[in-house]
C-alpha positions as CSV (number, residue, x, y, z in Angstrom):
1,M,0.0,0.0,0.0
2,T,2.8,2.4,0.9
3,L,4.4,1.8,-2.5
4,L,1.1,2.6,-4.3
5,R,0.8,5.8,-2.3
6,T,4.4,6.7,-3.1
7,L,3.7,6.0,-6.8
8,R,0.7,8.3,-6.6
9,S,2.9,11.0,-5.2
10,A,5.4,10.6,-8.0
11,A,2.5,10.8,-10.6
12,L,1.2,14.0,-8.9
13,A,4.6,15.7,-8.9
14,S,5.3,14.6,-12.5
15,T,2.0,16.1,-13.5
16,L,3.2,19.4,-12.2
17,L,6.3,19.2,-14.3
18,A,4.2,18.1,-17.4
19,V,1.8,21.0,-17.1
20,N,4.7,23.4,-16.9
21,L,6.3,21.8,-20.0
22,V,3.1,22.4,-21.9
23,A,3.0,26.0,-20.6
24,L,6.6,26.6,-21.7
25,T,5.8,25.3,-25.2
26,L,2.9,27.7,-25.4
27,F,5.2,30.6,-24.3
28,L,7.6,29.8,-27.1
29,N,4.8,29.7,-29.7
30,P,2.5,32.7,-29.4
31,G,0.4,31.4,-32.3
32,A,-0.4,28.1,-30.6
33,S,-3.5,27.7,-28.4
34,L,-4.2,25.3,-25.6
35,R,-7.7,24.7,-26.8
36,R,-6.9,24.2,-30.5
37,D,-3.6,22.2,-29.9
38,F,-4.6,20.3,-26.7
39,A,-4.4,16.9,-28.4
40,G,-0.9,17.5,-29.8
41,L,0.4,19.0,-26.6
42,F,-1.0,16.2,-24.5
43,L,0.5,13.4,-26.7
44,A,3.8,15.0,-27.4
45,F,4.7,16.6,-24.0
46,F,2.2,16.0,-21.2
47,L,1.8,12.3,-21.4
48,P,5.5,11.4,-22.0
49,A,6.5,13.8,-19.2
50,V,4.0,12.2,-16.8
51,V,5.1,8.7,-17.7
52,V,8.9,9.3,-17.6
53,G,8.6,11.7,-14.7
54,T,6.6,9.3,-12.6
55,A,9.2,6.5,-13.2
56,G,12.1,8.8,-12.5
57,L,10.6,10.3,-9.3
58,F,9.6,6.9,-8.0
59,V,13.2,5.8,-8.4
60,V,14.2,8.9,-6.3
61,T,12.0,7.7,-3.5
62,L,13.5,4.2,-3.7
63,L,17.0,5.6,-3.5
64,G,15.9,7.8,-0.6
65,A,14.5,4.8,1.3
66,L,17.9,3.1,1.0
67,V,19.7,6.1,2.6
68,R,20.3,5.2,6.2
69,F,20.2,8.7,7.6
70,W,17.2,10.0,5.5
71,P,14.9,11.7,8.0
72,R,11.9,9.7,9.2
73,A,9.4,12.4,10.1
74,R,5.7,13.2,10.1
75,A,4.8,13.9,6.5
76,P,2.9,17.2,5.7
77,W,0.4,15.2,3.7
78,P,0.3,11.5,4.9
79,A,-1.9,10.4,2.0
80,F,1.0,11.4,-0.3
81,P,4.3,10.2,1.1
82,W,7.4,11.9,-0.3
83,I,5.3,14.6,-1.9
84,T,7.4,17.4,-0.5
85,T,10.6,16.0,-1.9
86,L,9.1,15.1,-5.3
87,A,7.2,18.3,-5.7
88,C,10.4,20.3,-4.9
89,V,12.4,18.3,-7.5
90,A,9.6,18.7,-10.2
91,T,9.3,22.4,-9.5
92,G,13.0,22.9,-9.5
93,V,13.4,21.1,-12.9
94,A,10.5,23.2,-14.3
95,A,12.1,26.4,-13.1
96,A,15.4,25.4,-14.6
97,L,13.8,24.7,-17.9
98,F,12.0,28.0,-17.9
99,W,15.2,29.9,-17.1
100,V,17.2,28.0,-19.8
101,N,14.6,28.7,-22.5
102,L,14.1,32.3,-21.4
103,W,17.9,32.9,-21.9
104,N,18.2,31.0,-25.1
105,Y,15.0,32.3,-26.8
106,R,15.1,35.9,-25.4
107,H,15.6,37.2,-29.0
108,S,12.8,35.0,-30.4
109,I,9.8,35.5,-28.0
110,P,7.6,38.6,-28.4
111,L,8.2,41.1,-25.6
112,E,4.9,40.6,-23.8
113,M,5.5,36.8,-23.8
114,L,9.1,37.4,-22.7
115,R,7.9,39.4,-19.6
116,A,5.3,36.8,-18.7
117,L,7.9,34.0,-19.1
118,A,10.3,35.8,-16.9
119,A,7.6,36.3,-14.2
120,S,6.7,32.6,-14.4
121,S,10.4,31.7,-14.1
122,V,10.6,33.8,-10.9
123,A,7.4,32.3,-9.5
124,L,8.5,28.7,-10.1
125,S,11.9,29.4,-8.5
126,L,10.1,30.9,-5.4
127,A,7.8,27.9,-5.3
128,A,10.7,25.5,-5.4
129,L,12.4,27.5,-2.6
130,L,9.3,27.3,-0.4
131,L,9.0,23.6,-1.0
132,F,12.7,23.2,-0.2
133,G,12.0,25.1,3.0
134,V,9.2,22.7,3.9
135,G,11.6,19.8,3.4
136,L,14.2,21.6,5.5
137,D,11.7,21.9,8.3
138,V,11.1,18.2,8.1
139,V,14.8,17.5,8.4
140,L,15.4,20.0,11.3
141,F,12.2,19.4,13.3
142,P,11.0,15.9,12.4
143,R,8.4,15.7,15.2
144,H,6.6,19.0,14.7
145,R,3.1,19.1,13.4
146,R,2.8,19.9,9.7
147,R,-0.3,22.1,9.4
148,V,1.6,25.2,8.2
149,S,3.8,23.0,6.1
150,R,0.8,21.4,4.4
151,A,-0.6,24.8,3.6
152,V,2.7,25.9,2.2
153,L,3.0,22.7,0.2
154,I,-0.5,23.0,-1.3
155,G,-0.1,26.7,-2.0
156,S,3.3,26.4,-3.7
157,G,2.2,23.4,-5.7
158,A,-0.9,25.1,-6.9
159,T,1.1,28.3,-7.8
160,A,3.6,26.2,-9.8
161,L,0.8,24.3,-11.5
162,L,-1.5,27.1,-12.5
163,L,0.4,30.4,-12.6
164,P,2.5,29.7,-15.8
165,L,-0.7,28.8,-17.8
166,A,-2.6,31.8,-16.4
167,A,0.3,34.2,-16.9
168,R,0.6,33.6,-20.7
169,P,-0.9,36.6,-22.4
170,S,-2.9,36.6,-25.6
171,P,-0.6,37.5,-28.6
172,S,-1.0,41.2,-29.6
173,P,-2.0,41.9,-33.2
174,Q,0.8,43.1,-35.5
175,P,0.6,46.8,-36.4
176,R,-0.4,47.5,-40.0
177,P,2.6,48.8,-42.0
178,V,2.6,52.3,-43.3
179,P,2.0,52.5,-47.1
180,V,5.1,53.5,-49.0
181,S,5.4,55.2,-52.4
182,I,8.7,54.6,-54.1
183,E,10.3,55.0,-57.5
184,A,13.1,53.2,-59.3
185,I,16.6,54.7,-58.5
186,Q,20.2,54.0,-59.4
187,P,22.2,52.5,-56.5
188,M,24.7,54.8,-55.0
189,R,27.2,52.0,-54.5
190,R,27.5,48.4,-55.7
191,L,27.8,45.8,-52.9
192,V,29.4,42.4,-52.7
193,L,28.6,40.3,-49.6
194,I,30.6,37.2,-48.7
195,G,28.9,35.4,-45.8
196,M,30.3,32.6,-43.7
197,D,30.0,31.2,-40.1
198,G,32.5,30.0,-37.6
199,L,35.1,32.8,-37.9
200,G,35.6,35.0,-34.9
201,P,37.8,38.1,-34.3
202,A,40.2,36.2,-32.1
203,Q,40.8,33.6,-34.9
204,V,41.4,36.3,-37.4
205,Q,43.8,38.2,-35.3
206,D,45.7,35.0,-34.3
207,G,45.8,33.8,-37.9
208,V,47.1,37.1,-39.1
209,A,49.8,37.3,-36.4
210,R,51.0,33.8,-37.3
211,G,51.0,34.5,-41.0
212,A,48.3,31.9,-41.7
213,L,45.8,34.4,-43.1
214,P,47.8,36.6,-45.6
215,S,44.7,37.8,-47.5
216,F,43.0,38.9,-44.3
217,A,46.2,40.6,-43.2
218,Q,46.2,42.8,-46.3
219,L,42.5,43.6,-46.1
220,L,42.6,44.5,-42.4
221,R,44.9,47.4,-43.3
222,R,42.7,48.5,-46.2
223,G,39.3,48.4,-44.5
224,A,37.2,48.5,-41.4
225,Q,36.8,45.4,-39.2
226,G,35.8,44.2,-35.8
227,P,33.7,41.8,-33.8
228,L,30.1,41.2,-34.7
229,A,27.7,40.5,-31.8
230,T,25.4,37.7,-32.7
231,L,22.0,36.3,-31.4
232,R,20.6,33.4,-29.3
233,P,19.8,30.8,-30.4
234,T,23.1,30.9,-32.3
235,L,21.8,29.1,-35.4
236,G,22.4,30.0,-39.0
237,P,18.8,30.5,-40.2
238,P,17.7,33.0,-37.5
239,I,21.0,34.9,-37.6
240,W,21.1,35.3,-41.4
241,T,17.4,36.2,-41.6
242,T,18.1,38.9,-39.0
243,I,21.1,40.1,-41.1
244,F,18.9,40.5,-44.2
245,T,15.8,41.9,-42.5
246,G,17.2,44.0,-39.7
247,R,14.7,42.4,-37.3
248,L,15.0,40.0,-34.4
249,P,13.7,36.4,-34.7
250,R,10.6,37.4,-32.7
251,D,9.6,39.6,-35.6
252,H,10.8,37.8,-38.7
253,G,9.7,34.3,-37.5
254,V,12.7,32.2,-38.3
255,K,13.9,30.7,-35.0
256,S,15.7,27.5,-35.9
257,F,16.7,25.2,-38.7
258,V,13.3,23.6,-38.7
259,S,9.7,24.1,-37.7
260,Y,7.7,21.4,-35.9
261,R,4.3,19.7,-36.0
262,L,2.9,17.8,-33.1
263,R,0.9,14.6,-33.7
264,G,-2.7,15.6,-33.4
265,S,-2.2,19.3,-33.7
266,P,-2.9,21.5,-36.8
267,T,-0.4,24.2,-35.8
268,T,3.1,24.7,-37.0
269,F,5.4,25.3,-34.0
270,E,8.3,27.7,-34.5
271,A,10.3,26.4,-31.5
272,L,10.2,23.7,-28.9
273,P,11.7,23.8,-25.4
274,R,15.4,23.1,-25.0
275,G,15.9,20.3,-22.6
276,A,12.6,18.5,-23.5
277,L,14.3,15.7,-25.5
278,V,12.7,16.8,-28.7
279,A,15.0,14.5,-30.7
280,V,13.6,11.5,-28.8
281,L,10.1,12.6,-29.4
282,E,10.9,12.8,-33.1
283,R,12.3,9.3,-33.1
284,V,9.1,7.9,-31.7
285,G,6.9,9.9,-34.1
286,L,5.2,12.3,-31.7
287,V,7.0,15.3,-33.3
288,T,7.9,15.9,-36.9
289,S,10.1,18.6,-38.3
290,Q,10.4,20.4,-41.6
291,P,13.3,22.7,-42.7
292,V,12.6,26.4,-42.7
293,T,11.9,27.8,-46.2
294,S,11.6,31.2,-47.8
295,A,7.9,31.0,-46.8
296,T,8.8,30.9,-43.1
297,R,10.1,34.4,-43.1
298,R,7.5,37.0,-42.1
299,R,9.4,40.1,-42.9
300,R,10.7,41.6,-46.1
301,A,14.3,40.8,-46.8
302,L,17.0,43.1,-48.2
303,W,16.4,41.9,-51.8
304,D,12.7,42.8,-51.5
305,A,13.7,46.4,-50.6
306,L,16.3,46.6,-53.4
307,N,13.9,45.2,-56.0
308,A,11.2,47.6,-55.0
309,F,13.6,50.4,-56.0
310,G,14.4,48.6,-59.3
311,I,17.8,47.4,-58.2
312,Q,18.7,43.8,-59.3
313,T,20.0,41.4,-56.7
314,G,21.9,38.1,-56.8
315,V,21.7,35.8,-53.8
316,V,23.4,32.4,-53.5
317,R,22.8,29.7,-50.9
318,F,21.8,31.7,-47.7
319,W,19.7,29.9,-45.2
320,G,15.9,30.2,-45.8
321,T,16.1,30.9,-49.5
322,H,14.4,27.7,-50.8
323,P,12.4,27.7,-52.9
324,A,14.2,30.4,-54.8
325,E,12.1,33.6,-54.7
326,H,11.1,35.4,-57.8
327,V,13.5,38.3,-57.5
328,Q,14.8,40.9,-60.0
329,G,18.2,39.3,-60.7
330,F,18.7,35.8,-59.5
331,M,18.5,33.5,-56.5
332,L,20.1,30.1,-56.0
333,S,18.7,28.4,-52.9
334,N,20.5,26.6,-50.2
335,A,18.8,23.3,-51.3
336,F,20.6,23.3,-54.6
337,D,23.3,21.0,-53.4
338,A,20.8,18.5,-52.0
339,L,18.5,18.6,-55.0
340,R,20.8,19.0,-58.0
341,D,20.4,15.4,-59.1
342,D,16.6,15.4,-58.6
343,S,15.3,16.4,-62.0
344,Q,11.8,16.9,-60.6
345,R,12.6,19.4,-57.9
346,V,15.9,21.0,-58.9
347,G,14.1,23.7,-60.9
348,S,12.8,25.2,-57.6
349,T,16.3,25.9,-56.5
350,L,17.1,28.6,-59.1
351,Y,15.2,31.6,-60.3
352,P,15.1,32.4,-63.1
353,P,15.8,28.9,-64.3
354,E,17.5,29.7,-67.7
355,L,21.0,29.0,-66.5
356,L,20.2,25.9,-64.5
357,R,22.1,23.6,-66.9
358,E,25.2,25.8,-66.6
359,V,24.9,25.9,-62.8
360,R,24.4,22.1,-62.5
361,A,27.5,21.6,-64.6
362,R,29.6,23.6,-62.0
363,A,28.4,21.3,-59.1
364,V,31.3,19.5,-57.4
365,A,30.7,16.0,-56.0
366,P,32.9,14.8,-53.1
367,A,34.7,12.4,-55.5
368,D,35.5,15.3,-57.8
369,V,37.4,17.3,-55.2
370,D,41.0,17.6,-56.3
371,S,43.3,15.5,-54.1
372,A,45.9,18.2,-54.4
373,L,43.5,20.6,-52.7
374,V,42.7,18.0,-50.0
375,S,46.4,17.5,-49.4
376,E,46.7,21.1,-48.3
377,F,44.5,20.2,-45.3
378,V,45.6,16.7,-44.3
379,D,48.6,14.5,-44.9
380,L,47.4,12.1,-47.6
381,A,50.7,10.2,-47.7
382,H,49.9,8.6,-44.3
383,D,46.2,8.5,-44.6
384,A,44.6,5.3,-43.3
385,D,41.0,6.6,-43.8
386,D,40.0,4.8,-40.7
387,A,36.8,5.1,-38.7
388,K,38.5,6.8,-35.8
389,V,38.5,10.2,-37.5
390,P,36.0,10.3,-40.4
391,W,37.7,13.4,-41.7
392,R,36.6,12.9,-45.4
393,R,32.9,13.1,-44.5
394,E,33.4,16.4,-42.6
395,L,36.1,18.0,-44.7
396,V,35.4,16.8,-48.2
397,D,31.7,15.8,-48.3
398,R,30.2,18.5,-46.1
399,A,32.7,21.4,-46.4
400,L,34.8,21.5,-49.6
401,A,32.4,20.0,-52.1
402,P,29.4,22.2,-51.2
403,D,31.5,25.4,-50.9
404,L,33.2,24.8,-54.2
405,T,29.8,24.1,-55.8
406,Y,28.3,27.4,-54.7
407,Q,31.5,29.4,-55.3
408,R,31.6,28.2,-59.0
409,A,27.8,28.5,-59.4
410,G,27.8,32.0,-58.0
411,A,30.6,33.0,-60.3
412,V,28.6,31.8,-63.4
413,L,25.4,33.6,-62.3
414,R,27.2,36.8,-61.3
415,A,29.0,36.9,-64.7
416,A,25.7,36.5,-66.5
417,Y,23.6,39.0,-64.6
418,D,26.1,41.4,-62.9
419,P,23.6,42.6,-60.3
420,P,24.5,45.7,-58.2
421,F,24.0,43.6,-55.1
422,F,25.6,40.1,-55.0
423,A,25.8,37.8,-52.0
424,N,27.3,34.3,-51.6
425,Y,27.5,32.1,-48.5
426,F,30.0,29.4,-47.5
427,M,29.4,27.0,-44.6
428,G,32.5,24.9,-44.7
429,L,34.4,26.7,-42.0
430,D,31.6,26.2,-39.6
431,V,31.5,22.5,-40.5
432,V,35.2,21.9,-39.9
433,G,35.1,24.1,-36.8
434,H,32.7,21.6,-35.2
435,S,34.9,18.6,-35.9
436,F,38.5,19.8,-36.0
437,T,38.7,22.3,-33.1
438,R,40.1,19.5,-30.8
439,F,43.0,19.0,-33.2
440,A,43.7,22.7,-33.6
441,E,43.7,23.2,-29.8
442,P,44.9,19.9,-28.4
443,D,45.9,21.4,-25.0
444,R,42.3,22.3,-24.3
445,F,41.2,18.7,-24.7
446,G,44.0,16.5,-23.4
447,D,43.0,13.4,-25.3
448,V,44.5,14.2,-28.7
449,T,47.5,12.1,-29.8
450,P,50.5,14.0,-31.3
451,E,50.0,12.1,-34.5
452,D,46.3,13.2,-34.8
453,A,47.3,16.8,-33.9
454,R,49.9,16.8,-36.7
455,R,47.6,15.3,-39.3
456,Y,44.4,17.3,-38.6
457,G,45.6,20.3,-36.5
458,Q,45.8,22.7,-39.5
459,V,42.4,21.9,-41.1
460,R,40.6,24.8,-39.4
461,D,43.2,27.4,-40.1
462,R,43.8,26.3,-43.7
463,Y,40.0,26.4,-44.4
464,A,40.0,29.9,-43.1
465,A,42.9,30.7,-45.4
466,L,41.0,29.1,-48.4
467,L,38.0,31.4,-47.7
468,G,40.5,34.3,-47.2
469,S,41.9,33.6,-50.7
470,W,38.4,33.9,-52.2
471,V,37.8,37.1,-50.2
472,G,41.1,38.4,-51.5
473,E,40.1,37.6,-55.1
474,A,36.8,39.5,-54.6
475,A,38.6,42.5,-53.1
476,H,41.1,42.5,-56.0
477,D,38.2,42.6,-58.5
478,L,36.4,45.5,-56.8
479,R,35.4,48.2,-59.2
480,P,35.1,51.9,-58.5
481,G,32.0,52.6,-56.5
482,E,31.9,49.1,-55.1
483,V,32.1,47.8,-51.5
484,L,33.0,44.4,-50.2
485,L,31.5,43.2,-47.0
486,V,32.8,40.0,-45.3
487,V,30.5,38.8,-42.6
488,S,30.7,35.8,-40.2
489,G,27.4,35.4,-38.3
490,H,29.0,33.8,-35.3
491,G,32.4,32.5,-34.1
492,M,33.4,29.2,-32.7
493,Q,34.7,28.0,-29.3
494,P,35.8,24.7,-27.8
495,L,33.1,22.5,-26.5
496,P,33.0,22.6,-22.7
497,L,33.8,19.4,-20.8
498,W,30.3,18.5,-19.8
499,R,29.1,18.7,-23.4
500,R,32.1,16.6,-24.5
501,L,31.1,13.9,-22.0
502,M,27.5,14.1,-23.1
503,E,28.4,13.8,-26.8
504,S,30.7,10.8,-26.1
505,L,27.7,9.1,-24.3
506,F,25.5,9.7,-27.4
507,G,28.1,8.4,-29.8
508,N,29.6,11.7,-31.2
509,P,33.0,12.0,-29.5
510,L,34.6,14.0,-32.3
511,L,32.3,17.0,-31.8
512,S,34.7,19.6,-30.3
513,G,33.6,23.1,-31.5
514,T,30.4,24.9,-30.6
515,H,28.8,28.3,-31.0
516,L,25.8,27.8,-28.7
517,G,27.5,30.2,-26.3
518,A,27.0,33.0,-28.9
519,P,30.6,33.9,-29.6
520,D,31.0,37.0,-31.6
521,G,31.2,36.8,-35.4
522,F,33.4,39.0,-37.6
523,I,32.8,41.9,-40.0
524,L,35.2,43.4,-42.6
525,A,34.4,46.2,-45.0
526,V,36.6,47.3,-47.9
527,G,36.0,49.6,-50.8
528,D,34.8,53.0,-51.9
529,G,33.8,55.3,-48.9
530,I,35.2,52.9,-46.2
531,K,37.8,54.4,-43.8
532,P,40.9,52.2,-43.7
533,G,42.2,50.9,-40.4
534,V,39.0,51.4,-38.4
535,V,38.2,48.9,-35.6
536,L,34.5,48.5,-35.0
537,R,33.7,48.2,-31.3
538,D,29.9,47.9,-31.2
539,A,28.6,46.2,-34.3
540,S,25.8,43.7,-34.3
541,V,24.1,41.5,-36.8
542,L,21.1,43.8,-36.5
543,D,23.2,46.7,-38.0
544,L,24.0,45.0,-41.3
545,A,20.6,45.5,-43.1
546,P,20.5,49.3,-42.3
547,T,24.2,49.6,-43.3
548,M,23.8,47.8,-46.6
549,L,20.7,49.8,-47.5
550,Y,22.6,53.0,-46.7
551,L,25.7,52.0,-48.7
552,M,23.5,51.5,-51.8
553,G,21.8,54.8,-51.3
554,L,18.4,53.6,-50.0
555,P,16.6,54.9,-46.9
556,V,16.7,52.9,-43.7
557,A,13.4,51.6,-42.4
558,R,12.6,53.0,-39.0
559,D,11.1,49.7,-37.8
560,M,14.5,48.0,-38.3
561,E,16.2,47.4,-34.9
562,G,19.8,48.2,-35.8
563,R,21.7,51.3,-37.0
564,V,24.0,52.4,-39.8
565,L,27.7,51.7,-38.9
566,T,28.7,55.3,-39.7
567,E,32.0,54.9,-37.8
568,M,33.5,52.9,-40.7
569,L,32.8,55.6,-43.3
570,E,35.2,58.2,-44.5
571,E,34.1,61.6,-43.1
572,S,33.7,63.2,-46.5
573,F,31.5,60.3,-47.7
574,A,29.3,60.4,-44.6
575,R,28.9,64.2,-44.8
576,S,27.8,64.1,-48.4
577,H,25.5,61.2,-48.0
578,P,23.3,61.7,-44.9
579,V,21.2,58.8,-43.6
580,T,17.6,59.0,-44.8
581,Y,14.7,57.0,-43.4
582,I,11.4,55.4,-44.5
583,P,8.7,54.2,-42.1
584,S,8.8,50.6,-43.2
585,Y,9.4,48.2,-46.1
586,E,6.7,45.8,-44.9
587,S,3.9,47.2,-47.2
588,L,5.8,46.3,-50.4
589,A,3.7,44.1,-52.6
590,V,6.0,41.0,-52.6
591,A,4.2,37.7,-52.6
592,P,5.7,35.0,-50.4
593,A,7.0,31.8,-52.0
594,P,4.9,28.7,-51.5
595,A,6.0,26.2,-49.0
596,P,7.6,23.3,-50.8
597,D,8.3,19.7,-50.2
598,V,12.0,19.9,-49.3
599,P,14.6,17.3,-48.2
600,P,16.3,17.6,-44.8
601,L,19.2,20.0,-44.9
602,P,22.4,19.8,-42.8
603,D,21.8,20.7,-39.2
604,E,24.4,21.9,-36.7
605,P,25.3,20.4,-33.3
């Protein structure tokens, strides 16, 4: 009988945790509704949390019963033994989940939801402290009566159970954009943007000091450069959508690599709680995911604004560009590499499609990557190609082959259209940063053999040098009135010890670099009107859209959240070209692309 009552206590405490997990999911998705999405939330989060939580908390009681000096005292609620301890654990776990997600999604949640989530996090923390106090009273005064303790227990549990659901506000309606009247203009400057991820200011400065990045060394003297503050969650799609819209993820709607559907729910969920074992829920079929597409974005991008003024744009590979939008100029989507051999769907990766044959001819398969190029990264003379370090998959298959594909395809398209705005994105440095940081910094890890450090220790630096050579070529080819921007959306840092231990347990021991801590990215600007030698101190990914609009002679939208980086401009240029403003670009008549059936795209750890 006692075991049954204890199991009932574990079920009650796990219900408290499950309700809060549902509430947290609703906080992260303002468009979701408890009434409309009850079935999906129940199946995907509430029921698994109750089942797993009950089992886990019951194990806690069994372990506690085995502890010789565990206090044997009058329970505050005899019908529910162990309820104080279990409710304290459940509330503490819920509070921790709330704080973790508040921190990680602070740029993604609407402000009214953010304030309510913060208040709920505080309330759960206080409830957990009160429950801990009740438990402490049991330990210190085991023979006291528990009338007050029972009242505190019930009040704290009810607060933790009901307040987060009650505190969630209804989403406020979006303000209607101000109508804008515009005419075609000639751009004041031409702009070339080279995008990448995984390159931080410390890596640039260290590489330049060691002579490993000669192209960057020359360009640092010619232009303005500095760290670039990034966002949380530090993931490519939300960061690059912010770069092209000037808006935070809470406004533009792209919050991850994927959006989610819960079994039994009609709603698309933009984000799911960190720490809720979403990957496990996907494996058992309770949650499905779909890569973000160009239809996911809720705000106008830079190319929309430029096209509205009659300025052609060329965009290659950036996150969230599939299917390719019908722009003035061209767009090659980030799904081209995955779909290039699919004759039925490859047409959706390029607009306009006239040069699709030429672009497909430039695609580089992993087997086609020149061995001489590969030998610049690893020592092929002593290559065993063993399973211990699957370097070919990371370096050749996922980094070099795709980057070479988009570099060559972008060159073909730019030569054909020559748009005033051209942007190309390379992901290879981010890929090798995740896998080869341990070999580049063996002293930080301690389990790298000298032979592995010799063979793979230069991969990260040499990949940065390869991208630097492409940047140098672009700078060499600059024409009068043209500006080159080099942007890394985030940096890379070694994986902390606890994450390394977790990844080893889950069968991924080679993961050694991460950017989940939001390390700064990097910005470099070179060209007409850019002041040489300037070090930017306060640049952010939010500042890039306003700055690019300004450089091309267009007004900055007042509803953008960044600023023009005027400190990198020559004084004469800034005086003769004052910043102008427009209320918003959101009223432009640009139809969103339809949501396609797309294959899974490469995710990041």
